[in-house]
mmCIF entry with sequence, helices, sheets and N, C-alpha, C, O atoms, coordinates in Angstrom:
data_MODEL
# 
_entry.id   MODEL 
# 
_entity.id                         1 
_entity.type                       polymer 
_entity.pdbx_number_of_molecules   1 
# 
_entity_poly.entity_id                      1 
_entity_poly.type                           'polypeptide(L)' 
_entity_poly.nstd_linkage                   no 
_entity_poly.nstd_monomer                   no 
_entity_poly.pdbx_seq_one_letter_code       MSADTGHGSDTGTMDIKDHVKTWKGFVTFVKWMIIGNVVLLIFLAIFRTHG 
_entity_poly.pdbx_seq_one_letter_code_can   MSADTGHGSDTGTMDIKDHVKTWKGFVTFVKWMIIGNVVLLIFLAIFRTHG 
_entity_poly.pdbx_strand_id                 A 
# 
loop_
_entity_poly_seq.entity_id 
_entity_poly_seq.num 
_entity_poly_seq.mon_id 
_entity_poly_seq.hetero 
1 1  MET n 
1 2  SER n 
1 3  ALA n 
1 4  ASP n 
1 5  THR n 
1 6  GLY n 
1 7  HIS n 
1 8  GLY n 
1 9  SER n 
1 10 ASP n 
1 11 THR n 
1 12 GLY n 
1 13 THR n 
1 14 MET n 
1 15 ASP n 
1 16 ILE n 
1 17 LYS n 
1 18 ASP n 
1 19 HIS n 
1 20 VAL n 
1 21 LYS n 
1 22 THR n 
1 23 TRP n 
1 24 LYS n 
1 25 GLY n 
1 26 PHE n 
1 27 VAL n 
1 28 THR n 
1 29 PHE n 
1 30 VAL n 
1 31 LYS n 
1 32 TRP n 
1 33 MET n 
1 34 ILE n 
1 35 ILE n 
1 36 GLY n 
1 37 ASN n 
1 38 VAL n 
1 39 VAL n 
1 40 LEU n 
1 41 LEU n 
1 42 ILE n 
1 43 PHE n 
1 44 LEU n 
1 45 ALA n 
1 46 ILE n 
1 47 PHE n 
1 48 ARG n 
1 49 THR n 
1 50 HIS n 
1 51 GLY n 
# 
_struct_asym.id          A 
_struct_asym.entity_id   1 
# 
_struct_conf.conf_type_id            HELX_P 
_struct_conf.id                      HELX_P1 
_struct_conf.pdbx_PDB_helix_id       AA1 
_struct_conf.beg_label_comp_id       ILE 
_struct_conf.beg_label_asym_id       A 
_struct_conf.beg_label_seq_id        16 
_struct_conf.pdbx_beg_PDB_ins_code   ? 
_struct_conf.end_label_comp_id       ILE 
_struct_conf.end_label_asym_id       A 
_struct_conf.end_label_seq_id        46 
_struct_conf.pdbx_end_PDB_ins_code   ? 
_struct_conf.beg_auth_comp_id        ILE 
_struct_conf.beg_auth_asym_id        A 
_struct_conf.beg_auth_seq_id         16 
_struct_conf.end_auth_comp_id        ILE 
_struct_conf.end_auth_asym_id        A 
_struct_conf.end_auth_seq_id         46 
_struct_conf.pdbx_PDB_helix_class    1 
_struct_conf.details                 ? 
_struct_conf.pdbx_PDB_helix_length   31 
# 
_struct_conf_type.id          HELX_P 
_struct_conf_type.criteria    ? 
_struct_conf_type.reference   ? 
# 
loop_
_atom_site.group_PDB 
_atom_site.id 
_atom_site.type_symbol 
_atom_site.label_atom_id 
_atom_site.label_alt_id 
_atom_site.label_comp_id 
_atom_site.label_asym_id 
_atom_site.label_entity_id 
_atom_site.label_seq_id 
_atom_site.pdbx_PDB_ins_code 
_atom_site.Cartn_x 
_atom_site.Cartn_y 
_atom_site.Cartn_z 
_atom_site.occupancy 
_atom_site.B_iso_or_equiv 
_atom_site.pdbx_formal_charge 
_atom_site.auth_seq_id 
_atom_site.auth_comp_id 
_atom_site.auth_asym_id 
_atom_site.auth_atom_id 
_atom_site.pdbx_PDB_model_num 
ATOM 1   N N  . MET A 1 1  ? -12.509 -37.613 3.317   1.00 0.00 ? 1  MET A N  1 
ATOM 2   C CA . MET A 1 1  ? -11.966 -36.303 3.637   1.00 0.00 ? 1  MET A CA 1 
ATOM 3   C C  . MET A 1 1  ? -13.114 -35.367 3.990   1.00 0.00 ? 1  MET A C  1 
ATOM 4   O O  . MET A 1 1  ? -14.228 -35.513 3.488   1.00 0.00 ? 1  MET A O  1 
ATOM 5   N N  . SER A 1 2  ? -12.833 -34.434 4.834   1.00 0.00 ? 2  SER A N  1 
ATOM 6   C CA . SER A 1 2  ? -13.871 -33.481 5.222   1.00 0.00 ? 2  SER A CA 1 
ATOM 7   C C  . SER A 1 2  ? -13.809 -32.233 4.351   1.00 0.00 ? 2  SER A C  1 
ATOM 8   O O  . SER A 1 2  ? -12.765 -31.900 3.789   1.00 0.00 ? 2  SER A O  1 
ATOM 9   N N  . ALA A 1 3  ? -14.916 -31.567 4.253   1.00 0.00 ? 3  ALA A N  1 
ATOM 10  C CA . ALA A 1 3  ? -14.986 -30.335 3.472   1.00 0.00 ? 3  ALA A CA 1 
ATOM 11  C C  . ALA A 1 3  ? -14.350 -29.190 4.261   1.00 0.00 ? 3  ALA A C  1 
ATOM 12  O O  . ALA A 1 3  ? -14.499 -29.122 5.482   1.00 0.00 ? 3  ALA A O  1 
ATOM 13  N N  . ASP A 1 4  ? -13.655 -28.305 3.584   1.00 0.00 ? 4  ASP A N  1 
ATOM 14  C CA . ASP A 1 4  ? -13.000 -27.164 4.220   1.00 0.00 ? 4  ASP A CA 1 
ATOM 15  C C  . ASP A 1 4  ? -13.958 -25.971 4.158   1.00 0.00 ? 4  ASP A C  1 
ATOM 16  O O  . ASP A 1 4  ? -13.896 -25.170 3.225   1.00 0.00 ? 4  ASP A O  1 
ATOM 17  N N  . THR A 1 5  ? -14.829 -25.857 5.136   1.00 0.00 ? 5  THR A N  1 
ATOM 18  C CA . THR A 1 5  ? -15.823 -24.781 5.129   1.00 0.00 ? 5  THR A CA 1 
ATOM 19  C C  . THR A 1 5  ? -15.598 -23.762 6.225   1.00 0.00 ? 5  THR A C  1 
ATOM 20  O O  . THR A 1 5  ? -16.342 -22.784 6.298   1.00 0.00 ? 5  THR A O  1 
ATOM 21  N N  . GLY A 1 6  ? -14.612 -23.945 7.076   1.00 0.00 ? 6  GLY A N  1 
ATOM 22  C CA . GLY A 1 6  ? -14.443 -23.057 8.217   1.00 0.00 ? 6  GLY A CA 1 
ATOM 23  C C  . GLY A 1 6  ? -13.346 -22.029 8.074   1.00 0.00 ? 6  GLY A C  1 
ATOM 24  O O  . GLY A 1 6  ? -12.889 -21.494 9.084   1.00 0.00 ? 6  GLY A O  1 
ATOM 25  N N  . HIS A 1 7  ? -12.903 -21.729 6.878   1.00 0.00 ? 7  HIS A N  1 
ATOM 26  C CA . HIS A 1 7  ? -11.782 -20.799 6.712   1.00 0.00 ? 7  HIS A CA 1 
ATOM 27  C C  . HIS A 1 7  ? -12.218 -19.351 6.584   1.00 0.00 ? 7  HIS A C  1 
ATOM 28  O O  . HIS A 1 7  ? -11.367 -18.467 6.674   1.00 0.00 ? 7  HIS A O  1 
ATOM 29  N N  . GLY A 1 8  ? -13.477 -19.061 6.381   1.00 0.00 ? 8  GLY A N  1 
ATOM 30  C CA . GLY A 1 8  ? -13.978 -17.691 6.361   1.00 0.00 ? 8  GLY A CA 1 
ATOM 31  C C  . GLY A 1 8  ? -13.569 -16.885 5.152   1.00 0.00 ? 8  GLY A C  1 
ATOM 32  O O  . GLY A 1 8  ? -13.440 -15.665 5.255   1.00 0.00 ? 8  GLY A O  1 
ATOM 33  N N  . SER A 1 9  ? -13.361 -17.508 4.020   1.00 0.00 ? 9  SER A N  1 
ATOM 34  C CA . SER A 1 9  ? -12.940 -16.816 2.813   1.00 0.00 ? 9  SER A CA 1 
ATOM 35  C C  . SER A 1 9  ? -14.116 -16.070 2.179   1.00 0.00 ? 9  SER A C  1 
ATOM 36  O O  . SER A 1 9  ? -15.251 -16.545 2.206   1.00 0.00 ? 9  SER A O  1 
ATOM 37  N N  . ASP A 1 10 ? -13.832 -14.902 1.611   1.00 0.00 ? 10 ASP A N  1 
ATOM 38  C CA . ASP A 1 10 ? -14.837 -14.136 0.884   1.00 0.00 ? 10 ASP A CA 1 
ATOM 39  C C  . ASP A 1 10 ? -14.631 -14.359 -0.605  1.00 0.00 ? 10 ASP A C  1 
ATOM 40  O O  . ASP A 1 10 ? -14.187 -13.456 -1.315  1.00 0.00 ? 10 ASP A O  1 
ATOM 41  N N  . THR A 1 11 ? -14.942 -15.527 -1.069  1.00 0.00 ? 11 THR A N  1 
ATOM 42  C CA . THR A 1 11 ? -14.737 -15.881 -2.467  1.00 0.00 ? 11 THR A CA 1 
ATOM 43  C C  . THR A 1 11 ? -15.625 -15.040 -3.372  1.00 0.00 ? 11 THR A C  1 
ATOM 44  O O  . THR A 1 11 ? -16.824 -14.900 -3.128  1.00 0.00 ? 11 THR A O  1 
ATOM 45  N N  . GLY A 1 12 ? -15.039 -14.492 -4.398  1.00 0.00 ? 12 GLY A N  1 
ATOM 46  C CA . GLY A 1 12 ? -15.796 -13.750 -5.387  1.00 0.00 ? 12 GLY A CA 1 
ATOM 47  C C  . GLY A 1 12 ? -16.043 -12.293 -5.056  1.00 0.00 ? 12 GLY A C  1 
ATOM 48  O O  . GLY A 1 12 ? -16.946 -11.688 -5.635  1.00 0.00 ? 12 GLY A O  1 
ATOM 49  N N  . THR A 1 13 ? -15.274 -11.702 -4.144  1.00 0.00 ? 13 THR A N  1 
ATOM 50  C CA . THR A 1 13 ? -15.507 -10.305 -3.775  1.00 0.00 ? 13 THR A CA 1 
ATOM 51  C C  . THR A 1 13 ? -14.496 -9.353  -4.417  1.00 0.00 ? 13 THR A C  1 
ATOM 52  O O  . THR A 1 13 ? -14.523 -8.155  -4.135  1.00 0.00 ? 13 THR A O  1 
ATOM 53  N N  . MET A 1 14 ? -13.607 -9.859  -5.271  1.00 0.00 ? 14 MET A N  1 
ATOM 54  C CA . MET A 1 14 ? -12.607 -9.004  -5.902  1.00 0.00 ? 14 MET A CA 1 
ATOM 55  C C  . MET A 1 14 ? -13.264 -8.086  -6.931  1.00 0.00 ? 14 MET A C  1 
ATOM 56  O O  . MET A 1 14 ? -14.142 -8.509  -7.683  1.00 0.00 ? 14 MET A O  1 
ATOM 57  N N  . ASP A 1 15 ? -12.833 -6.840  -6.957  1.00 0.00 ? 15 ASP A N  1 
ATOM 58  C CA . ASP A 1 15 ? -13.355 -5.880  -7.921  1.00 0.00 ? 15 ASP A CA 1 
ATOM 59  C C  . ASP A 1 15 ? -12.659 -6.102  -9.256  1.00 0.00 ? 15 ASP A C  1 
ATOM 60  O O  . ASP A 1 15 ? -11.442 -5.944  -9.349  1.00 0.00 ? 15 ASP A O  1 
ATOM 61  N N  . ILE A 1 16 ? -13.398 -6.461  -10.273 1.00 0.00 ? 16 ILE A N  1 
ATOM 62  C CA . ILE A 1 16 ? -12.824 -6.778  -11.575 1.00 0.00 ? 16 ILE A CA 1 
ATOM 63  C C  . ILE A 1 16 ? -12.201 -5.543  -12.220 1.00 0.00 ? 16 ILE A C  1 
ATOM 64  O O  . ILE A 1 16 ? -11.277 -5.681  -13.022 1.00 0.00 ? 16 ILE A O  1 
ATOM 65  N N  . LYS A 1 17 ? -12.676 -4.345  -11.897 1.00 0.00 ? 17 LYS A N  1 
ATOM 66  C CA . LYS A 1 17 ? -12.103 -3.127  -12.469 1.00 0.00 ? 17 LYS A CA 1 
ATOM 67  C C  . LYS A 1 17 ? -10.646 -2.961  -12.044 1.00 0.00 ? 17 LYS A C  1 
ATOM 68  O O  . LYS A 1 17 ? -9.803  -2.571  -12.852 1.00 0.00 ? 17 LYS A O  1 
ATOM 69  N N  . ASP A 1 18 ? -10.349 -3.257  -10.776 1.00 0.00 ? 18 ASP A N  1 
ATOM 70  C CA . ASP A 1 18 ? -8.962  -3.181  -10.312 1.00 0.00 ? 18 ASP A CA 1 
ATOM 71  C C  . ASP A 1 18 ? -8.099  -4.225  -11.006 1.00 0.00 ? 18 ASP A C  1 
ATOM 72  O O  . ASP A 1 18 ? -6.949  -3.956  -11.353 1.00 0.00 ? 18 ASP A O  1 
ATOM 73  N N  . HIS A 1 19 ? -8.647  -5.401  -11.205 1.00 0.00 ? 19 HIS A N  1 
ATOM 74  C CA . HIS A 1 19 ? -7.906  -6.459  -11.878 1.00 0.00 ? 19 HIS A CA 1 
ATOM 75  C C  . HIS A 1 19 ? -7.574  -6.060  -13.314 1.00 0.00 ? 19 HIS A C  1 
ATOM 76  O O  . HIS A 1 19 ? -6.438  -6.238  -13.753 1.00 0.00 ? 19 HIS A O  1 
ATOM 77  N N  . VAL A 1 20 ? -8.537  -5.530  -14.043 1.00 0.00 ? 20 VAL A N  1 
ATOM 78  C CA . VAL A 1 20 ? -8.327  -5.117  -15.436 1.00 0.00 ? 20 VAL A CA 1 
ATOM 79  C C  . VAL A 1 20 ? -7.339  -3.958  -15.502 1.00 0.00 ? 20 VAL A C  1 
ATOM 80  O O  . VAL A 1 20 ? -6.491  -3.921  -16.394 1.00 0.00 ? 20 VAL A O  1 
ATOM 81  N N  . LYS A 1 21 ? -7.438  -3.014  -14.570 1.00 0.00 ? 21 LYS A N  1 
ATOM 82  C CA . LYS A 1 21 ? -6.509  -1.873  -14.535 1.00 0.00 ? 21 LYS A CA 1 
ATOM 83  C C  . LYS A 1 21 ? -5.073  -2.352  -14.308 1.00 0.00 ? 21 LYS A C  1 
ATOM 84  O O  . LYS A 1 21 ? -4.144  -1.867  -14.953 1.00 0.00 ? 21 LYS A O  1 
ATOM 85  N N  . THR A 1 22 ? -4.899  -3.296  -13.398 1.00 0.00 ? 22 THR A N  1 
ATOM 86  C CA . THR A 1 22 ? -3.575  -3.847  -13.129 1.00 0.00 ? 22 THR A CA 1 
ATOM 87  C C  . THR A 1 22 ? -3.037  -4.587  -14.343 1.00 0.00 ? 22 THR A C  1 
ATOM 88  O O  . THR A 1 22 ? -1.867  -4.439  -14.694 1.00 0.00 ? 22 THR A O  1 
ATOM 89  N N  . TRP A 1 23 ? -3.886  -5.383  -14.985 1.00 0.00 ? 23 TRP A N  1 
ATOM 90  C CA . TRP A 1 23 ? -3.464  -6.136  -16.167 1.00 0.00 ? 23 TRP A CA 1 
ATOM 91  C C  . TRP A 1 23 ? -3.048  -5.200  -17.291 1.00 0.00 ? 23 TRP A C  1 
ATOM 92  O O  . TRP A 1 23 ? -2.025  -5.426  -17.936 1.00 0.00 ? 23 TRP A O  1 
ATOM 93  N N  . LYS A 1 24 ? -3.829  -4.150  -17.533 1.00 0.00 ? 24 LYS A N  1 
ATOM 94  C CA . LYS A 1 24 ? -3.487  -3.197  -18.594 1.00 0.00 ? 24 LYS A CA 1 
ATOM 95  C C  . LYS A 1 24 ? -2.170  -2.489  -18.284 1.00 0.00 ? 24 LYS A C  1 
ATOM 96  O O  . LYS A 1 24 ? -1.369  -2.252  -19.188 1.00 0.00 ? 24 LYS A O  1 
ATOM 97  N N  . GLY A 1 25 ? -1.943  -2.154  -17.028 1.00 0.00 ? 25 GLY A N  1 
ATOM 98  C CA . GLY A 1 25 ? -0.678  -1.540  -16.640 1.00 0.00 ? 25 GLY A CA 1 
ATOM 99  C C  . GLY A 1 25 ? 0.498   -2.478  -16.869 1.00 0.00 ? 25 GLY A C  1 
ATOM 100 O O  . GLY A 1 25 ? 1.554   -2.050  -17.335 1.00 0.00 ? 25 GLY A O  1 
ATOM 101 N N  . PHE A 1 26 ? 0.321   -3.750  -16.545 1.00 0.00 ? 26 PHE A N  1 
ATOM 102 C CA . PHE A 1 26 ? 1.370   -4.744  -16.759 1.00 0.00 ? 26 PHE A CA 1 
ATOM 103 C C  . PHE A 1 26 ? 1.682   -4.898  -18.244 1.00 0.00 ? 26 PHE A C  1 
ATOM 104 O O  . PHE A 1 26 ? 2.849   -4.942  -18.634 1.00 0.00 ? 26 PHE A O  1 
ATOM 105 N N  . VAL A 1 27 ? 0.645   -4.980  -19.071 1.00 0.00 ? 27 VAL A N  1 
ATOM 106 C CA . VAL A 1 27 ? 0.841   -5.145  -20.515 1.00 0.00 ? 27 VAL A CA 1 
ATOM 107 C C  . VAL A 1 27 ? 1.547   -3.917  -21.095 1.00 0.00 ? 27 VAL A C  1 
ATOM 108 O O  . VAL A 1 27 ? 2.429   -4.054  -21.942 1.00 0.00 ? 27 VAL A O  1 
ATOM 109 N N  . THR A 1 28 ? 1.164   -2.725  -20.646 1.00 0.00 ? 28 THR A N  1 
ATOM 110 C CA . THR A 1 28 ? 1.823   -1.501  -21.106 1.00 0.00 ? 28 THR A CA 1 
ATOM 111 C C  . THR A 1 28 ? 3.301   -1.487  -20.707 1.00 0.00 ? 28 THR A C  1 
ATOM 112 O O  . THR A 1 28 ? 4.162   -1.122  -21.507 1.00 0.00 ? 28 THR A O  1 
ATOM 113 N N  . PHE A 1 29 ? 3.586   -1.884  -19.471 1.00 0.00 ? 29 PHE A N  1 
ATOM 114 C CA . PHE A 1 29 ? 4.973   -1.941  -18.995 1.00 0.00 ? 29 PHE A CA 1 
ATOM 115 C C  . PHE A 1 29 ? 5.798   -2.905  -19.839 1.00 0.00 ? 29 PHE A C  1 
ATOM 116 O O  . PHE A 1 29 ? 6.907   -2.566  -20.254 1.00 0.00 ? 29 PHE A O  1 
ATOM 117 N N  . VAL A 1 30 ? 5.278   -4.092  -20.098 1.00 0.00 ? 30 VAL A N  1 
ATOM 118 C CA . VAL A 1 30 ? 6.002   -5.084  -20.893 1.00 0.00 ? 30 VAL A CA 1 
ATOM 119 C C  . VAL A 1 30 ? 6.220   -4.581  -22.313 1.00 0.00 ? 30 VAL A C  1 
ATOM 120 O O  . VAL A 1 30 ? 7.293   -4.774  -22.885 1.00 0.00 ? 30 VAL A O  1 
ATOM 121 N N  . LYS A 1 31 ? 5.201   -3.934  -22.886 1.00 0.00 ? 31 LYS A N  1 
ATOM 122 C CA . LYS A 1 31 ? 5.320   -3.398  -24.246 1.00 0.00 ? 31 LYS A CA 1 
ATOM 123 C C  . LYS A 1 31 ? 6.460   -2.384  -24.327 1.00 0.00 ? 31 LYS A C  1 
ATOM 124 O O  . LYS A 1 31 ? 7.276   -2.446  -25.247 1.00 0.00 ? 31 LYS A O  1 
ATOM 125 N N  . TRP A 1 32 ? 6.527   -1.452  -23.377 1.00 0.00 ? 32 TRP A N  1 
ATOM 126 C CA . TRP A 1 32 ? 7.573   -0.438  -23.409 1.00 0.00 ? 32 TRP A CA 1 
ATOM 127 C C  . TRP A 1 32 ? 8.946   -1.020  -23.106 1.00 0.00 ? 32 TRP A C  1 
ATOM 128 O O  . TRP A 1 32 ? 9.952   -0.523  -23.613 1.00 0.00 ? 32 TRP A O  1 
ATOM 129 N N  . MET A 1 33 ? 9.002   -2.063  -22.290 1.00 0.00 ? 33 MET A N  1 
ATOM 130 C CA . MET A 1 33 ? 10.291  -2.712  -22.028 1.00 0.00 ? 33 MET A CA 1 
ATOM 131 C C  . MET A 1 33 ? 10.802  -3.405  -23.293 1.00 0.00 ? 33 MET A C  1 
ATOM 132 O O  . MET A 1 33 ? 11.999  -3.360  -23.578 1.00 0.00 ? 33 MET A O  1 
ATOM 133 N N  . ILE A 1 34 ? 9.925   -4.032  -24.039 1.00 0.00 ? 34 ILE A N  1 
ATOM 134 C CA . ILE A 1 34 ? 10.332  -4.682  -25.294 1.00 0.00 ? 34 ILE A CA 1 
ATOM 135 C C  . ILE A 1 34 ? 10.806  -3.638  -26.298 1.00 0.00 ? 34 ILE A C  1 
ATOM 136 O O  . ILE A 1 34 ? 11.834  -3.823  -26.950 1.00 0.00 ? 34 ILE A O  1 
ATOM 137 N N  . ILE A 1 35 ? 10.061  -2.543  -26.425 1.00 0.00 ? 35 ILE A N  1 
ATOM 138 C CA . ILE A 1 35 ? 10.466  -1.465  -27.333 1.00 0.00 ? 35 ILE A CA 1 
ATOM 139 C C  . ILE A 1 35 ? 11.826  -0.906  -26.919 1.00 0.00 ? 35 ILE A C  1 
ATOM 140 O O  . ILE A 1 35 ? 12.690  -0.680  -27.766 1.00 0.00 ? 35 ILE A O  1 
ATOM 141 N N  . GLY A 1 36 ? 12.012  -0.685  -25.629 1.00 0.00 ? 36 GLY A N  1 
ATOM 142 C CA . GLY A 1 36 ? 13.290  -0.175  -25.134 1.00 0.00 ? 36 GLY A CA 1 
ATOM 143 C C  . GLY A 1 36 ? 14.442  -1.123  -25.421 1.00 0.00 ? 36 GLY A C  1 
ATOM 144 O O  . GLY A 1 36 ? 15.530  -0.682  -25.792 1.00 0.00 ? 36 GLY A O  1 
ATOM 145 N N  . ASN A 1 37 ? 14.217  -2.412  -25.253 1.00 0.00 ? 37 ASN A N  1 
ATOM 146 C CA . ASN A 1 37 ? 15.267  -3.387  -25.531 1.00 0.00 ? 37 ASN A CA 1 
ATOM 147 C C  . ASN A 1 37 ? 15.616  -3.437  -27.011 1.00 0.00 ? 37 ASN A C  1 
ATOM 148 O O  . ASN A 1 37 ? 16.787  -3.564  -27.367 1.00 0.00 ? 37 ASN A O  1 
ATOM 149 N N  . VAL A 1 38 ? 14.613  -3.337  -27.873 1.00 0.00 ? 38 VAL A N  1 
ATOM 150 C CA . VAL A 1 38 ? 14.870  -3.327  -29.315 1.00 0.00 ? 38 VAL A CA 1 
ATOM 151 C C  . VAL A 1 38 ? 15.680  -2.092  -29.698 1.00 0.00 ? 38 VAL A C  1 
ATOM 152 O O  . VAL A 1 38 ? 16.626  -2.190  -30.479 1.00 0.00 ? 38 VAL A O  1 
ATOM 153 N N  . VAL A 1 39 ? 15.317  -0.939  -29.157 1.00 0.00 ? 39 VAL A N  1 
ATOM 154 C CA . VAL A 1 39 ? 16.072  0.289   -29.428 1.00 0.00 ? 39 VAL A CA 1 
ATOM 155 C C  . VAL A 1 39 ? 17.511  0.151   -28.938 1.00 0.00 ? 39 VAL A C  1 
ATOM 156 O O  . VAL A 1 39 ? 18.445  0.558   -29.629 1.00 0.00 ? 39 VAL A O  1 
ATOM 157 N N  . LEU A 1 40 ? 17.689  -0.412  -27.768 1.00 0.00 ? 40 LEU A N  1 
ATOM 158 C CA . LEU A 1 40 ? 19.039  -0.612  -27.235 1.00 0.00 ? 40 LEU A CA 1 
ATOM 159 C C  . LEU A 1 40 ? 19.843  -1.557  -28.122 1.00 0.00 ? 40 LEU A C  1 
ATOM 160 O O  . LEU A 1 40 ? 21.015  -1.296  -28.393 1.00 0.00 ? 40 LEU A O  1 
ATOM 161 N N  . LEU A 1 41 ? 19.245  -2.629  -28.571 1.00 0.00 ? 41 LEU A N  1 
ATOM 162 C CA . LEU A 1 41 ? 19.950  -3.563  -29.447 1.00 0.00 ? 41 LEU A CA 1 
ATOM 163 C C  . LEU A 1 41 ? 20.328  -2.916  -30.775 1.00 0.00 ? 41 LEU A C  1 
ATOM 164 O O  . LEU A 1 41 ? 21.419  -3.159  -31.291 1.00 0.00 ? 41 LEU A O  1 
ATOM 165 N N  . ILE A 1 42 ? 19.451  -2.108  -31.326 1.00 0.00 ? 42 ILE A N  1 
ATOM 166 C CA . ILE A 1 42 ? 19.763  -1.392  -32.573 1.00 0.00 ? 42 ILE A CA 1 
ATOM 167 C C  . ILE A 1 42 ? 20.922  -0.420  -32.342 1.00 0.00 ? 42 ILE A C  1 
ATOM 168 O O  . ILE A 1 42 ? 21.840  -0.337  -33.157 1.00 0.00 ? 42 ILE A O  1 
ATOM 169 N N  . PHE A 1 43 ? 20.871  0.311   -31.229 1.00 0.00 ? 43 PHE A N  1 
ATOM 170 C CA . PHE A 1 43 ? 21.950  1.244   -30.884 1.00 0.00 ? 43 PHE A CA 1 
ATOM 171 C C  . PHE A 1 43 ? 23.278  0.512   -30.760 1.00 0.00 ? 43 PHE A C  1 
ATOM 172 O O  . PHE A 1 43 ? 24.293  0.970   -31.284 1.00 0.00 ? 43 PHE A O  1 
ATOM 173 N N  . LEU A 1 44 ? 23.277  -0.622  -30.069 1.00 0.00 ? 44 LEU A N  1 
ATOM 174 C CA . LEU A 1 44 ? 24.514  -1.385  -29.900 1.00 0.00 ? 44 LEU A CA 1 
ATOM 175 C C  . LEU A 1 44 ? 25.007  -1.951  -31.228 1.00 0.00 ? 44 LEU A C  1 
ATOM 176 O O  . LEU A 1 44 ? 26.216  -2.030  -31.448 1.00 0.00 ? 44 LEU A O  1 
ATOM 177 N N  . ALA A 1 45 ? 24.106  -2.342  -32.108 1.00 0.00 ? 45 ALA A N  1 
ATOM 178 C CA . ALA A 1 45 ? 24.518  -2.869  -33.414 1.00 0.00 ? 45 ALA A CA 1 
ATOM 179 C C  . ALA A 1 45 ? 25.124  -1.780  -34.291 1.00 0.00 ? 45 ALA A C  1 
ATOM 180 O O  . ALA A 1 45 ? 26.052  -2.045  -35.055 1.00 0.00 ? 45 ALA A O  1 
ATOM 181 N N  . ILE A 1 46 ? 24.612  -0.568  -34.189 1.00 0.00 ? 46 ILE A N  1 
ATOM 182 C CA . ILE A 1 46 ? 25.124  0.532   -35.009 1.00 0.00 ? 46 ILE A CA 1 
ATOM 183 C C  . ILE A 1 46 ? 26.498  0.990   -34.516 1.00 0.00 ? 46 ILE A C  1 
ATOM 184 O O  . ILE A 1 46 ? 27.392  1.245   -35.323 1.00 0.00 ? 46 ILE A O  1 
ATOM 185 N N  . PHE A 1 47 ? 26.668  1.093   -33.212 1.00 0.00 ? 47 PHE A N  1 
ATOM 186 C CA . PHE A 1 47 ? 27.892  1.674   -32.658 1.00 0.00 ? 47 PHE A CA 1 
ATOM 187 C C  . PHE A 1 47 ? 28.824  0.622   -32.058 1.00 0.00 ? 47 PHE A C  1 
ATOM 188 O O  . PHE A 1 47 ? 29.570  0.924   -31.126 1.00 0.00 ? 47 PHE A O  1 
ATOM 189 N N  . ARG A 1 48 ? 28.794  -0.580  -32.565 1.00 0.00 ? 48 ARG A N  1 
ATOM 190 C CA . ARG A 1 48 ? 29.675  -1.616  -32.033 1.00 0.00 ? 48 ARG A CA 1 
ATOM 191 C C  . ARG A 1 48 ? 31.118  -1.331  -32.435 1.00 0.00 ? 48 ARG A C  1 
ATOM 192 O O  . ARG A 1 48 ? 31.375  -0.712  -33.467 1.00 0.00 ? 48 ARG A O  1 
ATOM 193 N N  . THR A 1 49 ? 32.036  -1.782  -31.625 1.00 0.00 ? 49 THR A N  1 
ATOM 194 C CA . THR A 1 49 ? 33.462  -1.605  -31.928 1.00 0.00 ? 49 THR A CA 1 
ATOM 195 C C  . THR A 1 49 ? 34.108  -2.981  -32.038 1.00 0.00 ? 49 THR A C  1 
ATOM 196 O O  . THR A 1 49 ? 33.651  -3.958  -31.444 1.00 0.00 ? 49 THR A O  1 
ATOM 197 N N  . HIS A 1 50 ? 35.166  -3.023  -32.804 1.00 0.00 ? 50 HIS A N  1 
ATOM 198 C CA . HIS A 1 50 ? 35.899  -4.279  -32.993 1.00 0.00 ? 50 HIS A CA 1 
ATOM 199 C C  . HIS A 1 50 ? 37.270  -4.104  -32.373 1.00 0.00 ? 50 HIS A C  1 
ATOM 200 O O  . HIS A 1 50 ? 38.245  -3.830  -33.072 1.00 0.00 ? 50 HIS A O  1 
ATOM 201 N N  . GLY A 1 51 ? 37.346  -4.265  -31.031 1.00 0.00 ? 51 GLY A N  1 
ATOM 202 C CA . GLY A 1 51 ? 38.451  -4.019  -30.175 1.00 0.00 ? 51 GLY A CA 1 
ATOM 203 C C  . GLY A 1 51 ? 39.782  -4.420  -30.544 1.00 0.00 ? 51 GLY A C  1 
ATOM 204 O O  . GLY A 1 51 ? 40.726  -4.198  -29.786 1.00 0.00 ? 51 GLY A O  1 
# 
């Protein structure tokens, strides 16, 4: 097999600060979604009706 050297990729040029900022934003979003779901489940458990 031949080596793939002609694709012109800039390997290793990503700014790690942007990557860390994105990751922290994702983790914060997931954390608040979990908290919101727990609050919703508690609300539904308290005010459930038996139709």
